[in-house]
C-alpha positions in Angstrom: 47.2 3.9 44.0 49.0 6.2 46.2 46.8 8.7 48.0 48.7 11.8 47.2 47.5 14.6 45.4 50.1 15.0 43.1 52.6 12.4 42.1 54.3 11.1 39.3 51.9 9.3 36.7 52.5 5.6 35.0 53.8 5.8 31.3 51.1 2.9 30.9 47.3 3.5 31.4 45.4 1.0 31.9 41.5 1.6 32.5 40.6 -1.7 34.0 42.9 -1.5 36.3 43.2 2.5 36.9 38.8 2.4 37.4 39.2 -0.4 40.0 41.8 1.3 42.1 39.9 4.3 41.8 36.9 2.7 42.9 38.1 0.8 45.9 39.9 4.2 47.1 36.5 6.3 47.4 35.1 3.1 48.7 37.5 2.6 51.4 38.3 6.5 52.2 34.7 7.2 52.4 34.8 10.1 50.1 31.5 10.2 48.9 30.4 10.3 52.8 32.9 12.3 53.4 32.2 15.5 50.9 28.4 15.3 51.8 29.2 15.5 55.4 31.0 18.4 54.5 28.9 20.3 52.6 26.1 19.3 54.7 25.5 23.8 56.1 26.2 24.9 52.4 23.0 26.3 50.3 20.8 23.5 49.5 20.8 21.9 45.7 17.9 20.0 44.8 18.9 17.7 41.8 15.5 15.5 41.0 16.5 12.1 39.0 14.2 11.2 36.4 14.7 7.1 37.0 15.1 4.4 34.8 12.5 2.0 34.1 13.8 -1.4 35.4 12.7 -3.8 32.2 16.0 -4.5 31.6 19.7 -4.3 33.0 20.8 -0.9 31.9 22.2 0.0 28.2 24.5 2.6 26.8 22.2 5.4 26.6 21.3 5.0 30.3 24.9 4.8 31.7 25.3 8.5 29.2 22.1 9.4 31.0 23.4 8.9 34.2 26.9 10.5 33.4 25.9 13.7 32.4 23.8 14.2 35.5 27.4 13.2 37.9 28.6 15.8 35.6 26.2 18.3 37.0 26.0 16.7 40.8 29.5 17.2 40.6 29.8 21.0 39.5 27.2 21.8 41.9 29.2 20.1 44.7 32.2 22.2 43.5 30.7 25.0 43.3 29.8 24.2 47.6 26.3 23.1 47.3 25.2 20.5 49.3 23.7 18.5 46.6 20.2 16.6 47.3 21.1 13.3 45.0 18.6 10.7 45.7 18.3 8.4 42.5 15.1 6.5 41.1 13.8 3.8 39.6 10.7 3.5 37.9 8.9 0.0 38.0 5.6 1.1 37.4 3.6 0.2 34.0 3.5 -1.9 30.9 7.1 -2.6 30.2 7.5 -4.8 33.7 4.3 -6.1 33.7 4.9 -7.4 29.8 8.0 -9.0 30.7 6.7 -10.9 33.7 3.9 -12.1 32.0 6.5 -12.9 29.0 8.2 -15.1 31.7 5.2 -16.8 33.3 3.6 -17.7 29.5 0.5 -15.1 30.3 -1.4 -14.6 26.7 -3.9 -11.7 28.1 -4.9 -9.8 31.3 -7.3 -12.3 32.2 -4.6 -15.2 32.7 -3.0 -12.8 35.4 -6.9 -12.9 37.5 -7.8 -16.5 36.3 -4.6 -18.4 36.1 -2.1 -17.1 38.9 -3.8 -14.3 41.1 -3.1 -11.1 41.5 -1.6 -11.1 44.6 1.0 -13.2 43.1 2.0 -11.6 40.1 2.0 -8.1 42.0 4.9 -10.1 43.6 6.5 -11.5 40.7 6.6 -8.2 39.1 8.3 -6.5 42.9 10.6 -9.4 42.2 11.8 -8.7 39.2 12.0 -5.4 39.7 14.2 -5.9 42.8 16.8 -7.9 40.4 17.5 -5.1 38.0 17.4 -2.2 40.5 20.3 -4.3 42.1 21.9 -4.6 38.6 21.7 -1.2 37.6 23.1 0.1 40.8 26.0 -2.1 40.5 26.8 -0.6 37.3 25.8 3.2 38.3 28.1 2.5 40.9 30.7 0.9 38.7 30.6 3.7 36.0 32.2 6.1 39.1 28.2 7.7 39.4 28.1 9.5 43.2 24.7 9.8 44.0 22.7 8.1 47.1 22.8 4.5 46.4 21.6 3.7 50.1 18.4 5.3 49.5 17.1 5.4 46.2 13.6 6.2 45.9 11.8 3.1 44.6 7.7 3.8 42.8 6.3 0.6 43.9 7.1 1.5 47.7 4.0 2.4 49.9 6.0 5.5 50.6 6.1 6.8 47.0 2.8 5.9 45.9 1.5 7.7 49.1 3.5 10.7 48.2 2.0 10.8 44.7 -1.4 10.5 46.0 -0.8 13.5 48.5 -0.1 15.7 45.7 -3.0 15.1 43.9 -4.6 15.5 46.7 -2.8 19.1 47.2 -4.0 19.9 43.3 -7.5 18.9 44.0 -7.7 21.4 47.2 -6.3 24.3 45.1 -8.5 23.2 42.0 -5.7 23.0 39.6 -7.5 19.3 38.9 -10.1 19.5 36.4 -12.2 16.9 33.7 -11.3 16.7 30.3 -11.3 14.6 26.9 -8.4 13.5 25.3 -7.5 11.4 22.4 -4.7 8.7 23.1 -3.3 5.6 21.6 -5.2 2.2 22.7 -3.4 -1.1 23.2 -6.6 -4.0 22.5 -4.3 -6.6 24.3 -3.2 -4.1 27.2 -6.6 -2.5 27.9 -5.0 0.8 28.5 -3.9 3.4 26.9 0.1 3.8 25.6 2.4 6.5 26.2 4.1 8.6 23.9 7.5 6.6 23.4 5.4 3.6 23.3 3.9 4.7 20.5 7.3 6.1 18.7 9.1 3.2 18.9 6.6 1.5 16.8 6.9 3.4 14.1 7.9 1.9 10.8 7.1 2.2 7.0 4.2 0.5 5.6 2.2 0.5 2.7 -1.6 2.3 3.3 -4.3 2.9 1.2 -6.8 6.0 0.0 -9.6 5.6 -0.9 -12.1 7.8 -3.1 -15.6 8.7 -2.0 -18.7 9.8 -3.5 -20.6 12.0 -1.3 -24.2 12.9 -2.4 -25.4 16.7 -3.4 -28.4 17.5 -1.2 -31.9 17.2 -3.5 -29.8 16.5 -6.7 -30.4 12.8 -7.2 -27.9 11.4 -9.0 -25.4 13.8 -8.4 -22.0 13.5 -6.3 -19.0 15.4 -5.0 -16.0 12.9 -5.4 -13.7 13.1 -2.7 -10.0 11.6 -1.5 -8.8 11.4 1.2 -5.9 9.1 3.4 -7.5 8.8 6.4 -10.8 7.1 5.7 -10.8 5.7 9.6 -12.4 9.9 9.6 -15.0 9.4 7.9 -17.6 8.5 10.0 -17.0 11.9 12.2 -16.7 13.8 8.3 -18.4 17.2 8.8 -16.9 18.9 5.8 -16.1 18.9 2.1 -12.5 21.7 1.3 -12.1 22.9 -2.0 -9.7 25.5 -3.2 -11.4 28.7 -4.4 -9.4 29.2 -7.5 -8.6 25.9 -9.0 -11.0 24.3 -11.6 -13.4 21.9 -10.9 -15.2 19.6 -13.8 -19.0 18.0 -13.6 -19.0 15.0 -15.9 -21.5 12.3 -16.2 -19.9 8.8 -15.8 -21.5 5.5 -16.0 -25.3 7.4 -15.8 -24.1 9.5 -12.2 -22.7 13.1 -12.5 -19.0 13.4 -10.3 -17.6 16.8 -9.3 -14.3 16.4 -9.1 -10.9 18.4 -9.2 -10.0 18.7 -13.1 -6.5 17.7 -12.8 -8.0 14.7 -11.2 -9.8 13.5 -13.9 -7.2 11.5 -16.1 -5.7 9.6 -13.1 -9.1 9.3 -11.5 -11.4 8.0 -14.7 -8.5 6.3 -16.6 -9.8 4.8 -19.6 -13.7 5.2 -18.9 -15.7 7.3 -21.0 -17.1 10.6 -19.6 -18.7 13.4 -20.7 -17.6 16.7 -19.6 -20.9 19.0 -18.8 -19.2 22.4 -16.6 -16.1 23.8 -15.2 -16.0 26.0 -12.4 -14.0 27.6 -10.0 -13.7 26.1 -6.5 -15.5 29.2 -5.1 -18.0 28.5 -7.2 -18.9 25.3 -5.0 -19.1 26.7 -1.7 -22.0 25.9 0.4 -23.3 23.2 -1.6 -24.5 20.6 1.0 -24.7 16.9 0.9 -25.5 13.7 3.1 -22.5 12.4 5.1 -20.8 8.9 4.4 -21.9 6.4 6.6 -25.0 8.4 7.9 -27.3 5.0 8.2 -24.7 4.1 11.2 -23.2 6.9 13.0 -27.2 8.8 13.3 -25.1 12.5 13.2 -25.9 15.6 13.1 -26.5 17.0 9.6 -27.5 20.7 8.1 -26.7 24.1 9.4 -23.1 24.3 8.7 -22.6 21.3 8.7 -22.0 18.8 5.6 -20.7 21.9 3.3 -18.3 23.0 1.0 -16.1 25.0 2.4 -12.9 27.3 1.1 -9.4 27.1 1.7 -6.2 28.1 -0.4 -4.0 27.1 2.6 -4.8 23.3 3.1 -6.4 22.5 -0.4 -4.4 21.8 -3.4 
């Protein structure tokens, strides 16, 4: 390949051959290093690389991600900026651990301690990470990505871990940290919270069941509110029943019990079961009716006051 900037271009284009020639020229001419050195005293542009997981060799999405970053970096250099271009590799968390557990035929987290020991497990995780770091670096270089591949940040290195704790310390000293509560997805096998992407990766269409629940009306033996829910796991924390103020609800007698149910749901719910209509009312007439919450004997939750009553909503009830 000629080093001339302008010259004749071959009529035949062979991508693989051209890529090899360009990469070889960049390496032998030290084009990357010279470009960095030429821009050392120029205005700085800080680029922070969101690191890929080192679970596997890079896939097409990882390559696309790095290529887009390379475009940004090159553009800033063309504008005359001294670009901070340190790449990174994410070696922490479940992805690497799970791959190593699989390779060592470990069936539970307890096996890490009881079968191979924590020190060896950590060493195996680092070894696994290093193999994929080397593979990913080679692929990124072959893609023509100009980053500081000789000095990446690697999240299992002590220097990186200490920098994270230093950042946490700064936040604590500035009183930016607080203790709170948050609902998270929990993995019983791995005994840890799951990241958002780990949950969304598991989305699939399944058949689930909804249930009808009879809630005893307070101080009216034999009378119940009949509700329907698609989230039965929320029943232990139930605090109210919502009805639409203008919809019609019917009190019916079925098998000696009196049930209050949305009129539109009589046939779908009761089917061929014989029933007697006792009363029809609007939802607004049910407001404030108190009931005994489900699973009260198990939860021992607080009741009374504004809790466990019928509330009105034209927005969320239908």
